[in-house]
MIFI-364101 format. One line per 2 residues: their letters; for each residue x, y, z of N, C-alpha, C. Coordinates in steps of 0.2 Angstrom, whole numbers, plus 2048, in hexadecimal, padded with zeros to 3 digits. Each point is the difference from the previous one (the first is absolute). Example, Ala and Ser with C-alpha at 12.3 -4.5 7.8 and 13.67 -1.06 7.14 Angstrom:
<recs>
AS) 842:7E4:827:7FC:806:800:804:806:800 | 7FE:805:7FC:804:806:801:7FC:805:803
</recs>
This chain:
<recs>
MP) 804:7FA:7FF:7FC:806:801:804:806:800 | 800:805:7FC:803:806:800:801:804:806
HK) 806:803:802:7FF:803:806:7FE:807:7FF | 7FB:802:805:7FD:806:7FF:802:806:805
KI) 801:805:7FF:804:805:804:7FB:807:800 | 7FF:802:804:7FD:807:801:803:804:803
LR) 803:807:7FD:803:805:803:7FB:806:801 | 801:802:807:7FA:805:802:804:806:801
GR) 7FC:805:7FF:803:807:801:7FC:805:7FB | 803:807:801:7FD:805:7FB:803:7FF:7F9
IL) 7FB:800:7FB:802:7FE:7FA:800:807:7FA | 804:801:7FD:801:805:7FB:801:7FC:7F8
NF) 7FC:801:7FC:800:7FC:7FA:7FE:806:7FA | 805:801:7FB:7FF:804:7FB:7FD:7FC:7F9
SA) 7FB:804:7FD:7FE:7FE:7FA:801:805:7FA | 803:805:802:802:806:7FB:804:805:804
EP) 803:805:7FC:804:804:804:7FC:806:803 | 800:801:806:7FB:805:803:805:807:800
QD) 7FC:805:800:805:806:800:7FF:803:807 | 7FB:7FF:804:800:801:807:7FB:7FC:803
ET) 7FF:801:807:7FB:7FC:804:7F9:800:7FD | 7FE:806:7FD:7F9:800:7FE:7FE:7FB:7F9
DT) 806:7FE:7FD:7FF:7FC:7FB:7FF:7F8:802 | 7FA:7FE:803:7FF:7FB:803:7FF:7FA:7FC
DA) 7FE:802:7F9:800:7FA:7FB:806:7FD:7FE | 805:803:802:807:7FD:7FD:803:7FB:806
YE) 7FD:800:806:803:7FC:806:7FA:7FE:804 | 802:7FB:805:7FB:7FD:804:804:800:807
YV) 7FD:802:805:803:7FF:807:7FB:7FE:804 | 803:7FA:804:7FC:7FC:805:801:800:806
ED) 7FE:803:804:802:801:807:803:7FA:804 | 7FA:7FB:801:801:7F9:802:800:7FB:7FB
GA) 806:800:7FC:7FF:7FB:7FA:804:7F9:801 | 800:7FD:7FA:804:7F9:800:800:7FF:7F9
IV) 807:7FB:800:801:7FE:7FA:800:7F8:800 | 7FD:7FD:7FC:800:7F9:801:805:7FC:7FA
VV) 805:7FD:802:806:7FD:7FC:7FE:7FA:800 | 801:7FD:7FA:801:7F8:7FE:804:7FF:7FA
DG) 805:7FB:803:804:7FF:7FA:804:805:7FD | 802:804:803:804:807:7FE:7FB:805:7FC
KI) 7FA:7FF:800:7FB:805:7FD:7FC:803:804 | 7FE:806:7FE:7FB:803:805:7F9:7FD:7FE
QA) 7FC:7FD:804:7FA:7FC:7FE:7FA:805:802 | 800:805:804:7FC:804:803:802:806:803
VG) 7FC:806:800:803:805:804:7F9:804:801 | 7FF:803:806:7FC:804:802:7FF:802:808
AF) 7FB:801:803:7FF:801:807:800:7F8:804 | 804:801:805:801:7FA:804:7FA:7FC:801
GD) 7FB:804:803:7FA:7FC:802:7FC:7FE:7FA | 801:801:7FA:7FE:7FF:7FA:803:7F9:7FD
LD) 805:7FE:803:804:7FB:7FC:7FF:7F9:804 | 801:7FA:7FD:7FF:7F9:803:808:7FF:804
AS) 7FF:800:806:807:7FF:803:801:7F9:802 | 7FB:7FB:7FE:801:7F9:802:806:7FE:7FD
DA) 803:7FA:804:806:7FD:7FE:805:805:7FE | 801:805:803:805:805:7FD:806:802:806
EI) 805:801:7FE:805:802:805:800:807:7FF | 7FE:804:806:7FF:808:800:805:802:804
ID) 803:805:7FC:806:803:802:7FD:808:801 | 800:802:806:7FE:807:801:805:805:801
HR) 800:804:7FA:804:806:7FF:7FD:807:803 | 7FA:800:802:7FE:806:803:804:803:805
PN) 801:808:801:7FC:804:7FB:805:802:7FA | 803:7FC:7FE:806:802:7FA:7FB:800:7F9
LL) 803:802:7FC:7FE:801:7F8:803:7FC:7FD | 7FB:7FC:7FB:803:7FB:7FB:7FE:803:7FA
MA) 805:7FF:7FB:7FF:802:7F9:805:7FB:7FC | 800:800:7FA:804:7FD:7FB:807:801:802
GF) 804:7FB:7FE:807:801:801:803:805:7FC | 805:803:801:803:805:7FC:804:7FE:7FA
ID) 801:803:7FB:803:7FE:7FA:805:805:7FE | 806:7FE:7FF:806:805:7FE:803:7FE:7F9
TH) 7FF:805:7FC:801:7FF:7F9:807:801:7FD | 805:801:804:806:803:7FE:805:7FE:807
IH) 804:7FC:7FF:805:7FD:806:806:7FD:7FE | 805:800:801:806:7FD:7FF:803:7FB:805
FP) 7FF:7F9:7FF:801:7FB:804:807:801:803 | 805:800:7FB:807:800:801:802:806:804
QV) 7FD:805:802:802:806:802:7FF:801:809 | 7FD:7F9:803:7FE:801:806:805:802:805
QV) 806:7FE:7FE:806:802:805:804:807:7FE | 7FD:804:7FC:802:806:7FD:7FC:806:802
VA) 7FA:7FF:803:7FC:804:802:803:805:806 | 800:807:7FF:802:804:804:808:800:7FF
SW) 801:801:7FA:808:801:7FE:800:808:7FE | 805:802:803:7FF:808:801:804:804:7F9
GS) 7FB:806:7FE:805:805:7FD:801:800:7F8 | 7FC:7FD:7FD:800:800:7F8:7FA:801:7FD
QL) 801:803:7F9:7F9:7FF:7FC:800:7FA:7FC | 7FC:7FF:7FC:800:7FA:7FD:805:7FD:7FD
LD) 804:802:7FA:805:7FC:7FE:805:7FF:804 | 802:804:804:806:7FF:805:7FE:7FB:805
WL) 7F9:800:802:7FE:7FB:805:7FF:7F9:7FD | 7FE:800:7F9:802:7F9:7FD:807:7FE:800
NN) 804:803:7FE:807:7FE:800:803:7FE:806 | 7FE:805:806:804:7FF:806:7FD:7FB:804
YT) 7FA:7FF:800:7FC:7FC:805:7FD:7FA:7FD | 7FC:801:7FA:7FB:7FB:7FE:803:7FA:7FC
FP) 805:803:7FB:803:7FB:7FC:804:7FB:803 | 804:802:805:805:7FB:805:7FC:7FD:803
EE) 7FB:801:803:7FA:7FC:804:7FE:7FB:7FC | 7FD:801:7FA:7FD:7FC:7FB:804:7FB:7FF
TR) 807:801:800:804:7FA:7FC:800:7FA:805 | 7FF:801:807:7FE:7FA:804:7FB:7FB:7FF
FA) 7FC:802:7FB:7FA:7FC:800:801:7FB:7FA | 806:7FF:7FF:802:7FB:7FC:801:7FA:804
QD) 801:800:806:800:7FB:805:7FA:7FD:802 | 7FE:7FA:7FF:7F9:7FD:803:800:801:806
AH) 803:7FF:805:800:801:807:7FE:806:802 | 804:805:7FE:7FE:806:801:7F9:802:7FE
AQ) 7FF:7FF:7F9:7FA:801:7FD:7F9:7FE:804 | 801:7F9:802:7FB:7FD:805:7FF:803:806
TM) 806:801:803:800:804:807:7FC:807:7FF | 802:803:7FB:7FD:806:7FF:7F8:801:7FF
AN) 7FF:7FA:7FC:7F8:800:7FE:7FC:7FE:806 | 802:7FC:804:7FD:7FE:807:7FE:807:805
AF) 805:804:800:800:806:804:7FC:805:7FD | 801:801:7F9:7FD:805:7FC:7F7:7FF:800
FD) 7FE:7FA:801:7F9:7FD:801:7FD:802:806 | 805:7FE:804:7FE:801:807:7FF:808:802
VL) 805:804:7FD:7FF:808:802:7FA:801:7FB | 7FE:7FE:7FB:7FB:803:7FB:7F9:7FE:805
TA) 7FF:7FA:802:7FA:7FF:803:7FF:803:806 | 806:801:804:7FF:804:806:7FE:806:7FF
HG) 801:804:7FB:7FD:806:7FE:7F9:800:7FC | 7FD:7FB:800:7F9:7FE:7FD:801:800:7F9
TT) 806:7FF:7FC:7FF:800:7FA:7FF:7F8:7FD | 7FB:7FF:7FD:7FF:7F9:7FE:802:7FE:7F9
TA) 800:806:7FB:803:7FF:7F9:804:805:7FF | 806:7FF:7FB:804:804:7FE:802:7FE:7F9
MS) 803:806:7FC:803:7FF:7FA:807:802:802 | 805:7FB:7FE:807:800:802:805:800:7FB
YC) 805:804:800:806:7FF:7FC:804:7FB:804 | 802:7FA:7FD:805:7FC:802:807:802:7FD
SV) 806:7FD:802:805:802:7FC:802:7FE:7FA | 805:800:7FC:802:7FD:7F9:801:7F9:801
HS) 800:7FC:806:801:7FA:801:7FA:7FC:7FF | 800:7FA:7FD:7FA:7FC:800:7FF:7FE:808
ES) 806:7FE:804:7FF:7FE:806:7FC:805:804 | 800:806:7FF:7FC:804:805:7F8:7FE:7FE
VE) 7FF:801:7FA:7F9:7FE:7FE:7FD:7FA:803 | 804:7FB:7FF:7FF:7F9:803:7FF:800:808
AY) 803:805:803:7FF:800:808:7FA:804:801 | 7FF:806:7FD:7FA:803:800:7FA:7FC:7FF
FS) 7FF:7FD:7FB:7FA:7FD:7FE:7FF:7F9:804 | 806:7FD:802:7FF:7FA:803:7FD:803:807
EA) 803:804:803:7FD:802:807:7F9:803:800 | 7FF:803:7FB:7F9:803:7FF:7FB:7FB:7FF
SR) 802:7FA:7FC:7FC:7FA:7FF:7FF:7FC:807 | 806:800:804:7FF:7FD:806:7FA:803:805
RG) 800:806:800:7FB:803:803:7FB:802:7FE | 7FE:7FE:7F9:7F9:800:7FC:7FE:807:7FF
MC) 806:805:7FE:7FE:807:800:7FF:801:7F8 | 7FC:806:7FF:7FF:802:7F9:806:806:7FF
MI) 806:7FD:7FC:806:804:800:800:801:7F8 | 804:806:7FE:802:801:7F9:807:802:801
GG) 803:7FD:7FB:807:802:800:805:7FE:7FA | 806:802:7FF:804:7FE:7FA:807:802:801
KV) 804:7FC:7FC:807:802:7FF:802:806:7FD | 805:804:803:800:806:7FD:805:7FE:7F9
MM) 7FF:803:7FA:803:7FF:7FA:805:806:800 | 807:800:7FF:804:806:800:806:7FD:7FD
DR) 802:803:7FA:807:7FD:7FD:805:806:7FF | 7FF:806:803:805:805:7FF:7FF:805:807
NA) 806:804:800:7FF:805:806:7FF:7FD:807 | 803:7FB:800:7FF:7FC:807:806:7FC:802
PD) 802:7FE:805:807:7FD:802:800:7F9:7FD | 806:7FD:801:802:7F9:7FE:7FB:7FC:805
GL) 7FE:7FB:7FF:7FB:7FB:802:7FA:802:801 | 7FD:806:7FD:7FA:803:801:7FD:802:7F8
RD) 804:7FC:7FC:7FD:802:7F9:7FE:7F8:7FD | 7FB:801:7FC:7FF:7FA:7FB:801:801:7F9
TP) 7FD:7FD:7FB:802:802:7FA:7F8:800:7FD | 7FF:803:7FB:7F9:800:7FC:7FD:7F9:800
QS) 805:7FB:7FE:7FE:7F9:7FF:7FE:7FC:806 | 805:801:805:800:7FD:807:7F9:803:803
GY) 7FF:807:800:7FC:803:804:7F8:7FD:7FD | 800:7FF:7FA:7FA:7FE:7FD:7FF:7F9:801
DD) 805:7FC:800:800:7F8:802:7FE:7FE:807 | 804:805:803:7FE:7FF:808:7F8:802:802
SK) 7FF:805:7FD:7FA:803:802:7F9:7FB:7FD | 802:7FE:7FB:7FB:7FB:7FD:800:7F9:804
AL) 806:7FE:802:7FF:7FA:804:7FC:801:807 | 801:807:803:7FE:801:805:7F7:801:800
IE) 7FF:803:7FA:7F9:801:800:7FC:7F8:7FF | 804:7FC:7FC:7FD:7F9:7FF:7FF:7FD:807
RW) 805:802:805:801:7FC:805:7FA:802:805 | 800:807:801:7FD:804:805:7F9:803:7FF
HG) 800:803:7F9:7FA:804:7FF:7FA:7FC:800 | 7F9:802:803:7FB:7FC:802:800:7FA:804
TG) 806:7FE:803:801:7FC:806:7FD:802:806 | 7FB:7FD:802:7FC:803:806:7FE:806:800
RL) 801:805:804:7FE:807:800:806:804:7FD | 804:7FE:7FC:806:803:7FE:800:803:7F8
HY) 803:806:7FF:7FF:802:7F9:808:804:800 | 801:7FF:7F9:807:802:7FE:800:807:7FE
AI) 805:804:800:800:807:7FD:807:800:7FC | 7FF:802:7FA:807:800:7FC:802:806:801
TP) 807:801:802:803:805:804:806:803:7FD | 800:805:7FA:806:803:7FF:801:805:805
RF) 806:800:803:801:804:807:7FE:808:7FD | 803:803:7FD:7FF:806:7FC:804:802:7FA
AI) 7FE:805:7FC:803:801:7F9:808:800:801 | 802:803:806:807:802:801:805:7F8:800
TS) 7FD:7FC:802:803:7F9:802:7FF:7FB:7FB | 7FC:802:7FA:7FE:7FB:7FA:802:803:7FA
TP) 803:7FD:7FB:801:801:7FA:7FA:7FF:7FC | 800:804:7FA:7FA:7FF:7FC:7FE:7F8:7FE
HQ) 806:7FD:7FF:7FF:7F8:7FF:7FC:7FD:806 | 802:802:805:7FD:7FC:807:7F8:803:7FF
LE) 7FF:806:800:7F9:802:800:7FC:7FD:7FB | 804:7FF:7FA:7FC:7FC:7FA:7FF:7F8:802
MA) 804:7FF:804:7FE:7F7:803:7FC:801:805 | 7FF:805:804:7FB:801:806:7FA:802:7FC
GA) 7FF:802:7FA:7FA:802:7FD:7FD:7F9:7FD | 805:7FB:7FE:7FF:7FA:7FD:7FC:7FB:806
LV) 803:801:806:7FD:7FD:805:7F8:802:801 | 7FF:807:800:7F9:802:801:7FC:7FE:7FB
SE) 802:800:7FA:7FC:7FE:7FA:7FE:7F8:801 | 805:7FC:803:7FF:7F9:800:7FC:7FE:807
HP) 800:805:805:7FD:7FF:806:7FD:806:802 | 7F9:801:7FD:7FC:806:800:7FD:801:807
DC) 7FF:7F9:803:7FD:801:807:805:802:805 | 807:7FF:7FF:804:803:804:800:808:803
FV) 802:802:805:801:807:801:806:802:7FE | 801:807:7FF:806:803:7FE:802:806:805
QT) 806:800:803:802:804:805:806:804:7FE | 801:806:801:807:804:7FE:7FF:807:803
HL) 804:804:800:801:806:803:800:806:7FA | 7FD:806:802:7FF:805:7FB:800:807:805
SE) 805:803:7FD:7FF:808:802:801:801:806 | 804:7FD:804:801:801:808:804:806:801
NK) 806:801:7FC:805:805:802:801:803:7F9 | 801:807:802:803:803:7F9:806:7FF:7FC
DE) 806:7FD:805:806:7FE:7FD:7FE:7F9:7FD | 7FC:7FC:803:7FE:7FA:7FB:7FD:801:7FA
IA) 7FC:805:7FF:7FC:801:7FA:806:803:7FA | 804:805:803:804:801:7FB:806:7FB:7FE
FT) 801:7FC:804:805:7FA:7FE:7FC:7FB:7FC | 7F9:800:801:7FC:7FB:7FB:800:804:7FA
KD) 7FF:806:7FF:800:803:7FA:806:800:7FC | 806:7FF:804:806:7FF:7FC:801:7FA:7FE
LY) 7FD:7FB:803:802:7F8:7FE:7F9:7FF:7FA | 7FC:804:7FF:7FA:7FE:7FC:7FF:807:7FC
PQ) 804:803:7FC:7FF:806:7FE:7FB:800:7FB | 7FE:7FB:7FE:7FA:800:7FA:7F9:801:803
AR) 7FF:7FF:808:7FA:7FF:802:7FE:807:802 | 7F9:800:7FF:7FD:807:800:800:802:808
DY) 801:7FB:805:7FF:802:807:802:7F9:803 | 801:800:808:801:7F9:803:7FB:7FB:7FF
LD) 7F9:802:800:7FC:7FA:7FF:800:7FE:7F9 | 802:803:7FC:800:7FE:7F8:805:7FB:800
VY) 805:7FF:804:805:7FB:7FF:7FC:7FA:802 | 7FC:7FF:805:7FC:7FA:802:7FB:7FF:7FB
ET) 7FC:804:7FD:7FC:7FF:7FB:803:7FE:7FA | 805:803:7FE:803:7FD:7FA:801:7F9:7FF
YG) 801:7FC:807:801:7F9:800:7FA:7FC:803 | 7FA:803:7FF:7FB:7FD:801:7FF:7FE:808
LV) 802:804:805:800:7FE:807:7FA:804:804 | 7FD:804:7FC:7FB:804:804:7F8:7FF:7FE
GP) 7FD:7FE:805:7F9:7FE:7FF:7FD:800:807 | 7F9:7FD:800:7FD:800:807:803:7FB:805
KT) 804:7FD:7FF:803:7FC:805:808:802:802 | 801:807:7FD:807:802:801:7FF:805:806
FL) 805:7FF:805:801:804:806:807:805:800 | 7FF:805:800:805:805:7FF:802:804:806
GH) 805:7FD:805:802:804:806:801:807:7FF | 7FE:804:803:801:806:802:7FD:805:7FC
AI) 802:801:7FA:7FC:804:7FB:7FF:807:801 | 806:803:803:7FE:806:803:801:806:7FB
HL) 805:800:7FC:801:806:7FB:7FF:7FF:7F9 | 7F9:800:7FF:7FD:7FD:7FA:7FF:806:7FB
EP) 801:7FE:7F9:7FE:805:7FB:7F9:7FE:7FE | 7FD:806:7FD:7F9:800:7FE:7FF:7FB:7FC
RE) 804:7FE:7FB:7FF:7F9:7FC:800:7FA:804 | 804:800:805:801:7FA:803:7FA:800:805
ID) 7FC:805:802:7FA:7FF:804:7FA:7FD:7FB | 801:803:7FA:7FA:7FE:7FC:801:7F9:7FD
AL) 806:7FE:7FF:802:7FA:800:7FE:7FA:806 | 801:802:805:7FE:7FC:806:7F8:800:800
AE) 7FC:805:7FF:7F9:800:7FF:7FD:7FB:7FA | 804:7FF:7FB:7FE:7FD:7FB:802:7F9:801
TG) 805:7FE:802:802:7F9:800:7FD:7FD:807 | 7FE:804:804:7FD:7FD:807:807:7FC:805
AH) 805:803:7FF:806:7FF:805:800:803:805 | 803:7FE:805:7FF:803:807:806:802:804
PV) 801:807:801:804:803:804:800:7FC:807 | 806:801:804:800:7FD:807:802:806:803
FC) 7FD:802:804:801:806:806:804:7FC:806 | 807:803:800:804:7FD:805:802:805:805
PT) 7FC:803:805:801:805:803:806:801:805 | 801:7FB:803:806:800:806:807:800:7FC
SN) 800:7FC:7FA:805:800:7FC:801:807:7FD | 7FC:803:7FD:800:806:7FC:803:806:805
LF) 7FE:7FF:807:802:805:803:807:7FE:803 | 801:7FA:801:807:7FE:803:806:802:7FB
LG) 7FE:7FE:7F9:806:802:7FB:7FF:807:7FE | 7FC:803:802:7FF:808:7FD:7FE:800:7F9
SG) 7FC:7FB:7FF:7FE:7FF:7F8:7FB:805:7FD | 7FB:802:804:7FB:804:7FE:7F9:7FE:802
LF) 7FB:804:7FE:7FA:800:803:7FB:7FD:7FB | 7FD:7FA:802:7FB:7FC:7FB:7FA:804:7FF
DD) 7FD:802:7FA:7F9:803:7FE:7FB:7FC:800 | 7FE:7FE:805:7FA:7FB:800:7F9:803:7FE
AG) 7FF:807:801:7FA:803:7FD:800:800:7F9 | 806:803:7FE:802:800:7F9:7FE:7FA:7FB
LR) 803:7FB:802:7FE:7FA:7FD:7FA:7FD:801 | 7FD:801:806:7FA:7FD:800:7FA:805:7FC
GN) 802:807:800:7FC:804:7FA:801:7FE:7F9 | 805:7FB:7FE:800:7FD:7FA:7FE:7F9:7FF
GI) 7FC:7FE:805:7FE:7FA:800:804:7FA:802 | 807:802:802:804:7FA:802:800:7FE:807
QS) 7FF:7F9:7FF:800:7FC:808:807:7FF:802 | 802:804:805:807:7FE:803:7FF:7FC:806
AI) 805:7FC:801:802:7FC:806:804:804:805 | 801:7FC:806:804:804:805:803:7FA:804
AT) 807:802:802:804:7FA:802:805:803:805 | 805:7FB:803:804:802:804:807:801:7FD
DI) 802:7FD:7FA:806:800:7FE:806:7FE:805 | 7FF:7FB:804:806:7FF:804:805:7FD:7FA
GA) 807:802:801:803:803:806:801:807:7FF | 7FF:804:7FB:801:807:800:7F9:803:804
GT) 7FC:7FD:800:7FA:801:804:802:7FF:808 | 7FD:803:805:802:800:806:7FD:7FB:805
SY) 7FA:7FE:7FE:7FB:7FD:804:7FD:7F9:7FD | 800:7FB:802:7FC:7FB:7FD:7F8:800:801
SM) 7FF:806:804:7F9:801:801:7FB:803:7FC | 7FB:7FE:7FE:7FC:803:7FB:7FD:806:804
LQ) 7FF:7FF:806:7FD:807:805:805:805:7FF | 806:7FF:801:805:805:7FF:800:803:7F9
TL) 800:7FB:7FC:7FF:803:7F8:7FB:805:7FF | 7FA:7FE:802:7FB:806:800:802:806:804
NE) 803:7FF:806:802:806:804:804:804:7FB | 805:7FE:7FE:805:805:7FC:7FD:801:7F8
GY) 7FA:7FC:7FE:7FD:802:7FA:7FB:806:801 | 7FE:800:806:7FB:805:802:803:807:800
KI) 807:7FF:802:804:807:801:803:802:7F9 | 802:7FC:7FD:802:802:7F8:7F9:802:7FC
LQ) 7FA:7FF:801:7FB:803:7FD:7FE:807:804 | 801:800:806:7FF:807:803:805:805:7FD
LQ) 806:7FE:7FE:805:805:7FE:7FC:803:7FA | 7FD:7FC:7FC:7FE:802:7F9:7F7:803:800
GQ) 7FE:801:807:7F9:802:800:7FB:7FB:7FE | 803:7F9:801:7FB:7FA:7FE:7FE:7FD:807
KL) 7FB:7FC:800:7FE:7FD:806:7FF:7F9:800 | 802:7FB:805:7FE:7FA:800:7FC:7FE:806
HP) 7F9:7FF:7FF:7FC:7FE:806:801:7F9:802 | 800:7FF:807:802:7FA:802:7FB:7FA:7FD
LR) 7FA:801:7FF:7FD:7FB:7FD:804:7FE:7F9 | 800:806:7FC:803:7FE:7F9:807:7FD:802
AF) 804:801:804:806:7FE:802:800:7F8:802 | 7FB:7FE:803:801:7F9:802:7FC:7FC:7FB
HW) 7FC:804:7FB:7FD:7FD:7FA:806:7FF:7FC | 805:805:7FF:807:7FF:7FB:803:7F9:802
IT) 802:7FF:806:804:7FC:802:7FD:7F9:800 | 7FA:7FF:800:7FC:7F9:7FF:7FD:800:7F9
RG) 7FA:802:800:7FC:7FE:7F9:804:804:7FB | 801:807:801:803:804:7FB:806:7FC:7FC
NA) 804:7FE:804:807:7FD:7FD:7FE:7F9:7FC | 7FB:7FC:803:7FE:7FA:7FD:7FB:802:7FA
VT) 7FE:806:7FF:7FD:801:7F9:805:801:7FA | 806:804:804:805:801:7FB:803:7FA:7FD
LG) 800:7FB:805:803:7F9:7FD:7FB:7FB:7FC | 7FA:803:801:7F9:7FC:7FC:7FF:7FB:804
ME) 801:7FF:808:7FF:7FB:803:7FB:801:806 | 7FC:804:7FF:7FB:802:806:7FB:7FB:801
DR) 7FF:7FC:7FA:7FB:7FA:802:804:7FB:805 | 806:801:802:804:7FB:803:803:803:807
IG) 802:805:800:804:804:805:7FE:807:800 | 800:803:806:7FF:808:801:7F9:801:803
TL) 7FC:7FC:801:7F9:801:803:7FF:7FA:804 | 7FB:800:804:7FD:7FC:804:7F9:7FC:7FD
DV) 7FF:800:7FA:7FB:7FE:7FD:800:7F8:800 | 7FA:7FE:800:7FF:7F8:801:803:7FD:7F9
GS) 804:7FB:801:804:7FD:7FA:807:802:7FF | 801:806:804:808:802:800:804:7FB:805
DA) 807:801:7FE:805:7FD:805:800:804:806 | 801:7FB:806:7FF:803:806:806:803:802
DI) 802:804:7FC:805:806:803:7FF:805:804 | 801:800:807:7FD:805:803:804:803:805
VV) 7FF:807:802:804:802:805:7FD:803:806 | 802:800:806:7FC:803:806:805:804:802
LN) 7FB:805:801:804:808:802:7FD:803:807 | 806:802:804:7FE:803:806:802:808:800
SQ) 7FB:804:801:802:807:7FF:803:803:807 | 800:7FB:805:803:802:806:806:7FC:802
AT) 804:7FE:7FB:805:7FC:801:806:803:804 | 800:806:801:806:803:803:7FC:806:805
PA) 804:802:806:7FD:805:804:7FE:806:7FD | 804:802:7FB:7FF:806:7FD:7FA:7FF:7FC
MA) 7FF:7FB:7FC:7FA:7FE:7FC:7FA:7FF:804 | 802:7FD:806:7F8:800:805:7FE:806:802
LR) 805:804:801:7FF:808:803:7FB:803:7FB | 803:800:7F9:7FD:803:7FC:7F9:7FD:7FE
SA) 800:7F9:800:7FA:7FD:7FE:7FA:802:804 | 801:801:807:7FB:803:805:7FC:805:7FD
RA) 802:804:7FC:7FD:806:7FD:7FD:7FE:7FA | 801:7FB:7FD:7FE:7FF:7FA:7F8:7FD:7FF
QT) 7FC:803:7FD:7F8:7FF:800:7FE:7FC:7F9 | 804:800:7FA:7FD:7FE:7FA:805:7FA:7FD
LS) 7FE:7FC:7FC:804:7FB:7FD:805:804:7FC | 7FF:805:7FD:805:803:7FC:807:802:805
EE) 7FD:804:805:806:801:806:804:7FB:802 | 7FD:7FB:801:804:7F9:802:805:7FE:7FA
LF) 7FC:800:7FA:805:7FE:7FA:806:804:800 | 7FF:807:800:805:805:800:805:7FF:806
IL) 7FE:7FD:805:806:800:806:804:7FA:7FE | 7FC:7FB:7FE:804:7F9:7FD:804:803:7FA
QI) 7FE:804:7FC:804:802:7F9:806:805:803 | 800:804:804:806:804:801:803:7FD:807
MG) 7FE:7FD:805:804:7FE:805:801:7F8:800 | 7FD:7FC:7FC:800:7FA:801:806:7FC:7FD
DD) 802:7FA:801:805:7FC:7FD:800:7F9:802 | 803:7FB:800:800:7FA:802:7FD:7FD:806
RS) 801:806:805:7FC:800:807:7FA:800:7FF | 7FC:803:7FC:7F9:800:7FF:7FE:7FB:7FC
VT) 803:7FA:7FD:7FF:7FB:7FE:7FE:7F9:805 | 7FB:800:802:7FF:7FC:805:801:7F8:7FE
QT) 7FD:7FE:7F9:800:7FB:7FD:801:800:7F8 | 803:7FC:7FC:7FF:7FF:7F9:7FF:7F9:7FE
YV) 7FA:801:7FD:7FE:7F8:7FD:801:7FF:7F9 | 804:7FB:7FE:801:7FF:7F8:7FB:7F9:800
GG) 7FB:801:7FB:7FD:7FA:7FE:7FC:7FD:808 | 7FE:805:804:7FE:7FE:806:804:7FD:805
NS) 806:7FF:7FF:805:7FF:805:804:806:802 | 801:7FE:807:803:807:803:806:800:800
QK) 805:805:7FF:807:801:7FF:803:803:805 | 7FE:803:805:803:803:805:800:7FC:807
SA) 805:7FE:803:7FF:7FD:806:7FF:803:806 | 7FD:7FE:804:7FC:804:807:806:803:804
</recs>
């Protein structure tokens, strides 16, 4: 007989993007709610008193808040030990910290150790799905997907392809990058809850031939995601134009090789030309807002309202390790401030929609993750808005759901995550 589990608590579930608390058609809030989980799926959700609790294990999370697990759409698995590395902008940061660190992921044992730690930290912060860059080595991808598979997580990832402007031990070739990626796609894409992302790191580290081979992979595997970087830093843009003088702009480099479409995720996308914005809108590709990273590296301010005004669906992410926190709550905190500097607003309800259903919509996976809808995978986070003395002091004056969410958004981190469920299974020890 299937094991039946009921999670009890206050429930927040999104069905659309709310603009503020009056937009009640976009979300449902249940004060004494329950989620029925059977075989890793959400079987029912509603008021606790209305649900059949017979033969069920009841886990009482009251008075905490239950919502869909967080989704991180841009993170670098091999950079877990270079987070908080001081004092550089993008290109120097890559050469001084990131590239030396990523060479270590050629070693199976190191990659496996880091994968275990990586997923522990993700789930401790309430993240249940992420789209990750692995290193250039197949070993890193094997470790990443093996650990995700063991935990039953819905994860996306791929081997970076980079055949120039990187040190020895961190370059492939156009052919080996193609061959290794293809073998990894065949081994992992669609296995359990796993998905592959074809991953040319960025234009600077790939020759035209390699981007051509990446485009061939996209053509052969159109159900795979594509992830790369775009217009993060002005020096990066200038270097790209030197390497690809025939391109109209940075995005055109990727367009030329068939890498831009609705399953493409473009990290940063800060310094965009008008033609690039039009092309993003036309192709359905997704910029990814990485606020803590953009501030840490001094890269610039993401124009959320401008992109939204052009009908572009942006994702949001931590960008560990230039990003400074694994917490999607802290990501929202810094995102709020970046938008404030530009006279833009991020309402807490829209913010929490963004890191759950919103990111799921950009991935085309909102029927499986990002909501608490019946039939969805039971990836759930339990949040405590009084997790620290300072939060408890502030929460004593909060009177609305929006106020509580904003406290979590600005003051919250992993301490606010009481429990994380992946496929209905708890991830945090008591």
